[in-house]
N, C-alpha and C positions, 0 to 999 in steps of 0.2 A: 504494500500500500504506500501511496505517497504520504510521507509523514506530515502530521498536523503541526509539528514543531518547526515549521519553516522559519528561517531567520528573518524573512521579510515581515513577519508579524510584528516586529518591533515598530513598524510604521504606524500601527494602530494606536490611536490616542488613548491615554490613560483614562480619560473621561468616559470612554465607552464601557468601562468595566462595570460600573454601577447599573447600567441599563440592561445587561445581559442576564442577570440573576433572577431566578424565580424560586424562592426558597419556601414556597408554601408546603405545608405538611399534608401528607395523605392519610395520616393516622388520626382521623377526626374523633375517634372514640377512645383515645388513649388515656390511661390513668398513670401519671408520672410518679405517683406514690412517693412524693418527697423529693423527686429528682429536680436538679436545676437544669434549665435549658436556655441556651443563649441564642435561640432562633432556629433550631433544627438540628438534626443529627449530623455529625461530622461525616465527611465522605470516606469511601473506602470500606475496609473490613475491620472487624475486631476479633479477638481470640476468646472463644468460650473454653473454659478449662475447669478442672476439678479432679476428683478421684472417685473411683467406683470399684466394686469387687469383681472386676473383669467383665467387659461387656462391649456391645456395639452401640454407638451413639449416633442417632439420626436426627436431622433437622429438616422439616418440611416448611417451606416459606411461601409467602403470599403470592409471589410471581410464578410459582410452580417450580422454582429451583429446589434442588435436593443436595444435601451435604451429609457425609457420614465419615466416621473414624472409629477405629478400635482402640481401646485402652491398651497401655503398655504393661505387659507382665513384668513385675519387678520382684517377685518372690514374697510379696505381702498380700493382704486382702484389700489394699488400697492402690489400685492401678491408676496412674495418671492418664488423662486424656486431654487433647486440645483439638479444637475445631474452629476454622476461620469462617465467619458468617458476615453477610452484608449488613452495614450499620442501618441503612434506611429501609429495610424490608423486614416486616414482622415474621418470625419463625416460630415453630413449635417443636418440642423435643419428644423423642421416644427412645428408651434404652432397653436393650435386649440381652439377657443372660442365657447361657446354654444355647447360643445361636444355632449351632449345628444340629440340634436335636429337634425334629419335627414334633415329637411327643413330649419334649421336656423344656423347650424354650419358654422363657417368661418375658413378656413385653410390658414395660412400664412407661406409660405416658407421664410427662412431668408438668407440674403446675408451679410456676414461680410465685412466691409470696413476698410482698414488700410492704411494710408499714400497715399490715392488716388487710391489704388488698391482694388479689391473686388473679392470674390468668395463664392459660397455656400459650398464648401468643405474646411475643415480646420482641423488642429490639433494644439496642444498647448504644449509648453515645460515647463511651470511653474506648480505650485501646483494648481492654480486656474485661471479661466478666468471669469471676471465680465463684463457682457454685459450692466450693468446699467439698466435703465427702458426701456422696449420695448413696445411701444405704438401700440396696435393691434385694429383692427375693432371688435366691439362687436356685430354687426349685419350685415346682407348682404347689408342693405341700406348704411352702413358706409364704405363698401369696396372701394378700389381705382379703381379696374376694375375686372369684372367677366363676360366676354362676353358670355360664354356658360352656365352661371347660375348653375355651379356645386359646388359653395361655396368655390372654391379655387382661391386665388388671381392670376391674370394672370401673374404677375411678382413678384419676391421675394422682400421682404422688406429690404432695406438697413439699417444696424445697424452699425453706426460708432463707432469704439473703441477709448477709451481714449489713451493718450500718454503712460500711465503706462501699459495698457494691450497690446499695440502694440509691446512691447519688446519681448514677447515670442510666439506670434501667428504665425502660419505657414499656410498661405493661399495656397491651393493646386489647381493650375489651370491645368485642364486636356484637352488635345486635343479631347479625346473621353471619356466621363464619363459614365461608365456602369450603374450608378444610375440616370443618366439624359441623356438618349439616344439622345434626340433631342436638348440638349444644351440650353433649354429655362429657366434654373434656377429652374424648378419645378421637384422635385424628381419623378421618374417613378410611385411610388405608389400613387401619387396624381394627375397623369394625368387622363384624361377621354377619353380613346382610342375610345370608341364607341359613344362618344358625346351624351350620354343618360342623362346627368345631374347628374351622380353619379360617383365620383372619383373612380379610380381603387381599392383603399384601402377598399372601402365599397361596391364594385360591385362584385357580384358572377360570372359575365360573362363579363370580361373586354372588349373582342372584339365583343360582341353582336352576336355571331354565334349560340346561343342557347345551347351551350355546357358549363356546369359549369366549372370554372377555375380548380377545383380540378381534373377534368377528361380531361382537355384540354391541349394537349402538344404544342399548339400554342396560348397561352392566349393573346399574344399581336397582333395576327392577321398579322404577317409579313411573313407568309408562311414558317417559319422555326420552327422546334421543339426546343423550348427555355428551356424546362426542368427547369422551374423557378416557383415553387409553389406559392411563396409570391409576385411575380411580382415586385421585387425590382431591377431587372436588373442583378442579379448575379445567375449563374447557380447553381442548387442544389449541385453539386459536389464540388463547391468552396465556398458555403454558409454555415456558421456555425449556421444559424438559418433558416432552410428551410421554416417554416411556419410563421415566423415573429411573434412569440408569446412571445418573450423576453427570451426564455429558450434555452440555447446552445444545439445543437443537441446531443452532448455527454451525456447530462443529461435529454433530452426530451424523454419521453417514447412513443411519438406519433409524429414522425418527420413530417409527411405529414398532420396531423390534420384531418385524415379521420375517427376518432373514434375507430380505431383498434390499440391496444398497439403494439409497434414494435416487442415485443417478439412473437406476434401472427400474425404479418403482413409479408407476403412474399415479399412485395415491399414497403420498408419503405419510400422511397421518391416519390412513386406513379408515376414513369416515364415509367411504362409499362415493365420494365426489372426486372425479379426476382432478389432478393438480392444476391442469390448464383452466379449470372452471372454479377452483376452490380458492376463495379469498383468505382462508385460514390455514393454508397448508405450510406456512412459514417460508414459502418461496417468495422472495421479494420481486413482485411483478412491476413492470414499468407503470408509472403514474403520470398524470398531467402535472407538471411542475406548479401550476397555478392552483391546484386543489387545496382548499383551506383546511388541511389536516392539522392535528395537534403538533405533529412533528415539524410541519412547515412553519407554524407560528413560533415554535421554540427556536427553530433554526434561523429565523430572520436576522438575528444578531450576527450570525456567521457571514452574512452578505457583505458586511463592512470590509472584510478582508478577502473572503473566498469568492465573492461575486454573487449576484442574484441567482437564487436557486443552486448555489454551489458551483457555478460556471465562472471561473476566474477570468478576468480580463487584464491580469497583471502577472508578475513573476511569482505570485503566491499560488500554491497548488489549488486545483479544482477539487471539489468533493463529490460533484455529481457523478453518479454511476460507480462510485467506489464501493467496496465490500462493506455492507452494514456492520457485520460482526467485527471487522477490523477497526472501523471508526469507533464503535462502542468500546472495544477492548482498550484502544489507545487512550480514549478520554477517561476511562476508569483508572488507567494507570497514572494519568496525569493528576487525577484527584488524589490518589494515594501517596505519591512520592513527595508532595509538598514543595516541589521545585519552584522558586520564584520566577514567574514569567507570565506573559499575557495569556497564553493558551491555558496554562495551569489555573490561573485565576478564573478564566471563563469556565473551565470544566468543573471547578468546585462550586460554581453557582447553580448547578443542576442536580437533581436527584437521579438515581440510577434509572428509574422509569423514564424520566425526561430524556436522558442520554440515549436510551434505547429508541425512543420515538424519533430523535434527531437522526440517529444512525439509519433507522428504517426508512426515513424520508429520503435522505441522500442516496441510500442504496437502491431505492425504487425509481430514481430519475434516470432515464435512458440517456446515453451520450457520455462523452469523456471530457466535458468542459469546453472552454473557449479555445479555438484554434487561432493562435496569433497570426498565422499566415493569412487569415481572412483580411487583416488590415491592408494587405497589399492590393486587395481588390477594390478598396474603397475609393 
């Protein structure tokens, strides 16, 4: 990709910096529980850490992204773990002991408690969030409650934060959580919709209708086409990891996990609509540059240096037609490294979702920018 850090950006006036930022929060129902907030979460990622008695730690986030890590065996019953999570996206935790045993694994959803308030959804404003030691059941006999015998705790485990960790935590309380549709504190992926004793995450037929989930457009059995391959409650068109394999769809060469590479697959998200007609296939299709999308409105500030609609008429690089994933990745890197520079300041003015919208907009514009040879014809 043509780098966004073009030296010619020094030509942009410093006064433009204030105009490019949109620091509005998307966490409208947040409970800061005593946290201080100076105008929104810092950019980049933070490290979630703690100790557990040996387990798999998973995070399921609002944008469909998925993160996981295993704790480190150290000869004790307190195995350390660390997991890097996005600061401005609310996530939910689940921890699994005896992961390799289908009949013996224990899945424990986690609810963070701060200042008397609690939620399974949270984000963090600091560089790290230390949960301390999380005591988990190591066998099904030790579980607090598992009425249907699916190996998932019936209620989330409350983990109380220390005073120090409560300063930056952002508990996100949602009236209707797409990742916990029934509001019981158990992420959708660990519900057992057909009550067959197998949580959805490990069940190839979540609703027990005899149709494999990969072919089922109503995997949750609610009578509606949910277009949700991984059963996490987020429709494929809004999910950045359709098959929940930990690989962003922009980099995943098999979005629907059907064994067919996307380049050879006529229906990347397996929703029954050919990619050529599917607006939610995650393929960036050419758009009219004048279309007033959210991405175009956010990207309007970029025109000062990169040209209208990202088609530069100077020595500064064009962005039109560039890879959306590379634009997104580079802007996120500029957010995180805190390098003093105009593009770094610009990048830090946007949330992750806004950066994705900007990248998607430029990636969907056909053409490679302004051809300076055209001036010879004027």
